[in-house]
C-alpha positions as CSV (number, residue, x, y, z in Angstrom):
1,X,0.7,10.7,-13.8
2,X,-2.4,9.8,-15.1
3,X,-2.4,10.0,-19.0
4,X,-4.8,13.7,-19.2
5,X,-2.0,15.7,-17.6
6,X,0.2,14.3,-20.2
7,X,1.5,16.2,-23.0
8,X,2.6,14.7,-26.5
9,X,4.3,15.9,-29.6
10,X,4.5,13.6,-32.8
11,X,6.0,14.9,-36.0
12,X,4.3,13.1,-39.5
13,X,1.1,12.5,-38.0
14,X,-0.7,13.1,-41.0
15,X,-0.7,10.0,-42.7
16,X,0.3,5.9,-41.3
17,X,2.0,5.1,-38.1
18,X,2.0,8.6,-37.0
19,X,-1.7,9.5,-37.6
20,X,-2.4,5.7,-36.2
21,X,-0.5,6.3,-33.3
22,X,-1.7,9.8,-32.6
23,X,-5.5,8.3,-32.6
24,X,-4.3,5.9,-30.0
25,X,-3.0,8.0,-27.6
26,X,-5.7,10.9,-28.2
27,X,-7.9,8.1,-27.0
28,X,-5.8,7.6,-24.1
29,X,-6.6,11.0,-23.2
30,X,-3.1,12.7,-23.8
31,X,-3.2,15.8,-25.1
32,X,-1.8,15.8,-28.5
33,X,0.4,18.0,-30.5
34,X,0.5,16.8,-34.4
35,X,3.2,18.3,-36.8
36,X,2.5,18.1,-40.6
37,X,3.5,19.7,-43.5
38,X,0.2,20.7,-45.4
39,X,-2.3,22.9,-43.3
40,X,-5.3,21.6,-44.9
41,X,-4.4,18.3,-44.4
42,X,-3.2,18.6,-40.9
43,X,-6.0,20.3,-39.7
44,X,-8.2,17.4,-41.6
45,X,-6.3,15.0,-39.5
46,X,-6.9,16.7,-36.2
47,X,-10.4,17.0,-36.7
48,X,-10.8,13.8,-37.3
49,X,-8.9,12.4,-34.7
50,X,-10.8,15.0,-32.6
51,X,-14.0,13.5,-33.4
52,X,-12.7,9.6,-33.1
53,X,-11.2,9.7,-29.8
54,X,-13.7,12.5,-28.0
55,X,-10.7,14.1,-27.3
56,X,-10.7,17.6,-27.8
57,X,-6.9,18.7,-26.7
58,X,-5.3,17.9,-29.8
59,X,-3.4,20.4,-31.1
60,X,-1.1,21.0,-34.6
61,X,1.7,22.6,-35.8
62,X,2.3,22.9,-40.2
63,X,5.7,23.2,-40.6
64,X,8.5,21.4,-43.4
65,X,11.1,20.1,-41.4
66,X,12.9,19.3,-44.1
67,X,13.8,22.7,-43.6
68,X,16.0,23.7,-40.5
69,X,14.1,26.7,-40.2
70,X,10.6,25.5,-40.2
71,X,12.0,22.7,-37.4
72,X,13.1,25.8,-35.2
73,X,10.0,27.5,-36.0
74,X,7.9,24.6,-35.0
75,X,10.0,24.2,-31.7
76,X,9.5,27.8,-30.8
77,X,5.7,27.7,-31.6
78,X,5.0,24.4,-29.4
79,X,7.5,26.1,-26.2
80,X,5.3,29.3,-26.6
81,X,2.1,27.4,-26.1
82,X,2.6,24.6,-23.9
83,X,4.4,24.5,-20.6
84,X,5.5,20.9,-20.7
85,X,6.5,18.0,-22.7
86,X,6.4,14.4,-21.4
87,X,6.6,12.2,-24.8
88,X,8.7,13.7,-28.0
89,X,7.7,11.1,-31.1
90,X,10.0,11.8,-33.7
91,X,8.4,9.5,-36.6
92,X,8.2,12.4,-40.0
93,X,10.3,10.7,-42.7
94,X,10.6,9.5,-46.5
95,X,12.3,7.9,-48.8
96,X,12.7,9.5,-52.5
97,X,13.8,7.8,-55.7
98,X,15.9,10.2,-56.9
99,X,18.1,12.8,-55.4
100,X,16.9,16.1,-54.0
101,X,17.9,19.0,-51.9
102,X,16.6,21.0,-49.0
103,X,16.4,25.0,-49.0
104,X,19.7,24.1,-47.4
105,X,21.6,22.4,-49.6
106,X,21.9,19.0,-47.8
107,X,20.2,15.7,-48.7
108,X,16.5,15.6,-48.5
109,X,16.3,11.5,-46.6
110,X,19.1,12.9,-44.3
111,X,17.8,16.2,-43.6
112,X,14.2,15.2,-42.7
113,X,14.7,11.9,-41.7
114,X,17.6,12.8,-39.4
115,X,18.5,16.4,-38.9
116,X,15.1,17.3,-38.1
117,X,14.8,14.8,-35.4
118,X,18.3,16.4,-34.2
119,X,17.9,19.5,-34.1
120,X,13.5,19.3,-32.9
121,X,15.1,17.3,-29.7
122,X,17.8,19.4,-28.9
123,X,15.3,22.9,-29.0
124,X,12.9,21.1,-26.9
125,X,15.5,19.2,-24.7
126,X,15.3,22.1,-22.1
127,X,11.3,21.4,-21.7
128,X,11.5,17.9,-21.5
129,X,14.3,17.7,-18.6
130,X,11.9,20.1,-17.3
131,X,8.8,17.6,-17.2
132,X,10.7,14.6,-16.5
133,X,10.0,11.7,-16.1
134,X,9.6,12.4,-19.9
135,X,10.5,10.3,-23.2
136,X,11.8,10.8,-26.6
137,X,11.1,8.1,-29.2
138,X,12.8,8.0,-32.4
139,X,11.3,5.8,-35.4
140,X,13.5,4.0,-37.2
141,X,14.2,0.8,-39.3
142,X,15.5,-2.7,-39.8
143,X,16.5,-0.8,-43.4
144,X,19.6,0.7,-40.9
145,X,21.1,-2.9,-41.0
146,X,24.1,-3.1,-43.5
147,X,24.1,0.6,-43.8
148,X,27.0,2.9,-42.6
149,X,27.9,6.7,-42.2
150,X,29.2,8.3,-45.3
151,X,31.1,11.2,-43.3
152,X,33.1,11.8,-47.0
153,X,29.7,12.0,-48.6
154,X,27.1,12.4,-46.3
155,X,24.2,14.4,-48.9
156,X,25.6,11.5,-51.5
157,X,26.6,13.6,-53.9
158,X,28.9,10.8,-55.2
159,X,26.9,8.2,-55.7
160,X,22.8,8.1,-54.4
161,X,22.6,4.9,-55.1
162,X,19.5,2.8,-56.4
163,X,15.4,3.8,-56.0
164,X,17.4,6.3,-52.6
165,X,17.5,3.2,-50.6
166,X,21.6,4.1,-49.7
167,X,19.9,7.5,-48.1
168,X,17.6,5.9,-46.7
169,X,19.3,3.1,-44.8
170,X,21.9,5.9,-44.3
171,X,19.1,7.8,-42.5
172,X,17.8,5.2,-40.3
173,X,21.0,4.3,-38.8
174,X,22.0,7.8,-38.3
175,X,18.2,7.6,-35.9
176,X,19.8,4.7,-33.8
177,X,23.4,6.3,-33.3
178,X,21.8,9.7,-32.7
179,X,19.2,7.8,-29.8
180,X,22.2,5.8,-28.0
181,X,24.2,9.0,-28.0
182,X,21.7,11.1,-26.7
183,X,20.7,8.8,-24.0
184,X,24.4,8.5,-23.1
185,X,24.0,12.4,-23.0
186,X,21.1,12.1,-20.7
187,X,21.9,9.6,-18.2
188,X,20.6,10.9,-14.9
189,X,17.9,13.3,-16.0
190,X,15.2,11.7,-16.1
191,X,14.8,11.7,-20.0
192,X,14.9,8.5,-21.7
193,X,15.4,8.0,-25.1
194,X,14.6,5.0,-27.6
195,X,14.2,3.7,-31.1
196,X,12.2,1.6,-33.1
197,X,11.3,-0.6,-36.1
198,X,7.7,-0.6,-36.8
199,X,7.9,-3.4,-39.7
200,X,6.7,-2.6,-43.1
201,X,3.8,-0.8,-42.7
202,X,0.8,0.1,-45.6
203,X,1.2,3.8,-46.0
204,X,1.8,6.5,-47.9
205,X,5.5,5.6,-47.1
206,X,6.9,5.5,-51.1
207,X,3.9,6.6,-53.0
208,X,5.5,9.8,-53.0
209,X,7.7,8.8,-55.9
210,X,7.0,8.6,-59.6
211,X,7.2,5.1,-61.5
212,X,8.8,2.6,-60.9
213,X,9.0,2.7,-57.2
214,X,5.4,3.7,-56.6
215,X,4.5,1.0,-58.4
216,X,6.5,-1.7,-56.5
217,X,5.4,-0.1,-53.3
218,X,1.8,-0.6,-54.1
219,X,2.6,-4.7,-54.6
220,X,4.5,-4.5,-51.6
221,X,1.8,-3.1,-49.6
222,X,-0.4,-6.2,-50.1
223,X,2.0,-8.3,-47.3
224,X,2.2,-5.0,-45.3
225,X,1.0,-4.7,-41.4
226,X,-1.7,-2.1,-41.0
227,X,-0.6,1.8,-39.7
228,X,-2.4,0.8,-36.5
229,X,0.1,-2.8,-36.5
230,X,3.1,-0.8,-37.3
231,X,2.0,2.1,-34.5
232,X,2.0,-0.5,-31.4
233,X,5.3,-0.2,-30.6
234,X,5.3,3.6,-30.7
235,X,2.4,3.8,-28.6
236,X,4.1,1.0,-26.4
237,X,6.7,3.7,-25.7
238,X,5.2,6.3,-25.1
239,X,2.9,4.9,-22.4
240,X,3.6,2.0,-20.7
241,X,4.7,1.9,-17.5
242,X,7.1,-1.1,-17.7
243,X,9.3,0.8,-19.7
244,X,9.4,4.0,-17.6
245,X,13.4,4.3,-16.9
246,X,14.6,2.4,-20.1
247,X,16.5,3.9,-22.2
248,X,19.1,3.5,-25.0
249,X,17.6,0.8,-26.5
250,X,15.9,0.0,-30.0
251,X,12.4,-2.3,-29.9
252,X,10.8,-4.2,-32.2
253,X,7.1,-5.6,-31.3
254,X,7.8,-4.0,-27.9
255,X,10.4,-5.6,-27.2
256,X,14.5,-4.7,-26.9
257,X,16.2,-6.1,-29.5
258,X,20.1,-5.9,-30.4
259,X,20.5,-2.9,-33.7
260,X,23.2,-3.6,-36.1
261,X,26.8,-3.8,-34.8
262,X,28.1,-0.2,-36.4
263,X,25.2,1.4,-34.3
264,X,27.4,1.0,-31.2
265,X,30.2,2.6,-32.4
266,X,30.4,5.2,-29.8
267,X,33.0,7.0,-31.9
268,X,30.4,7.2,-34.7
269,X,27.8,7.9,-32.6
270,X,29.9,11.2,-31.5
271,X,31.0,12.2,-34.7
272,X,27.6,11.8,-36.4
273,X,26.6,14.1,-33.3
274,X,28.9,16.9,-34.0
275,X,28.5,16.6,-37.7
276,X,25.1,17.4,-36.8
277,X,25.8,20.4,-34.6
278,X,27.6,22.0,-37.3
279,X,24.9,21.4,-39.8
280,X,21.7,22.4,-38.1
281,X,23.9,25.5,-36.7
282,X,23.8,23.9,-33.0
283,X,27.7,23.8,-32.5
284,X,29.2,25.6,-29.9
285,X,31.9,28.0,-30.3
286,X,35.1,27.1,-29.0
287,X,35.9,28.6,-25.9
288,X,38.8,31.8,-25.7
289,X,42.3,30.4,-24.5
């Protein structure tokens, strides 16, 4: 299928690698739906990408993906407006130096970085299957290495950790566990699922926090990749013919690499799936005896 006939959805597309990837894909002719939190900013970025790519088929959906009701509304809006979905790119994410809770009472990092991926993907899964061959790409991070899933305190009420990085690394491990379990469940469907590490990129990441973290991120950005460099593997996984059919992998610099040992633990992945189903309201009722 020609790129002009494909439809892609990308979250977190108003800044950083999401915006860079959206522009690159729009320039290749894909019909693209960008998701952002701010109506004004999302519209401005949509108009900017349309002008820079000469592609009038860049559309927008506004949603705060930290709230599960908003994820559901965004999915419903997409399904109502578009009859196919060829590429889903879960990219929205953040790190928070101080612990916050969402409107659902969940720790913000876990909700935005993992639960939004999980719920949005599941709500769009039938449309992806109907559009097969289709691709799901989850943006993770090398920060997952050394992390574990704290099932006894997923929302880190008893120990948030310095600077929010404990929460962040747990969420990025969750992205990979989710990707691998999703790939197993989608076997034979024609829909692939892969995760990727963009590298350390000079974006707005971490700059939403006050004080020391903002200053540190500002210094580190001098040595970081550009958003375009960080988006390269994401665009590659969304478009490259050579990864057609490749699934259940973790990519860095366009190459599949090994993720952490715990990320391959299928029992942990299944447990995370079940807990996530319960948290977002997708858990299946127990059949009557």
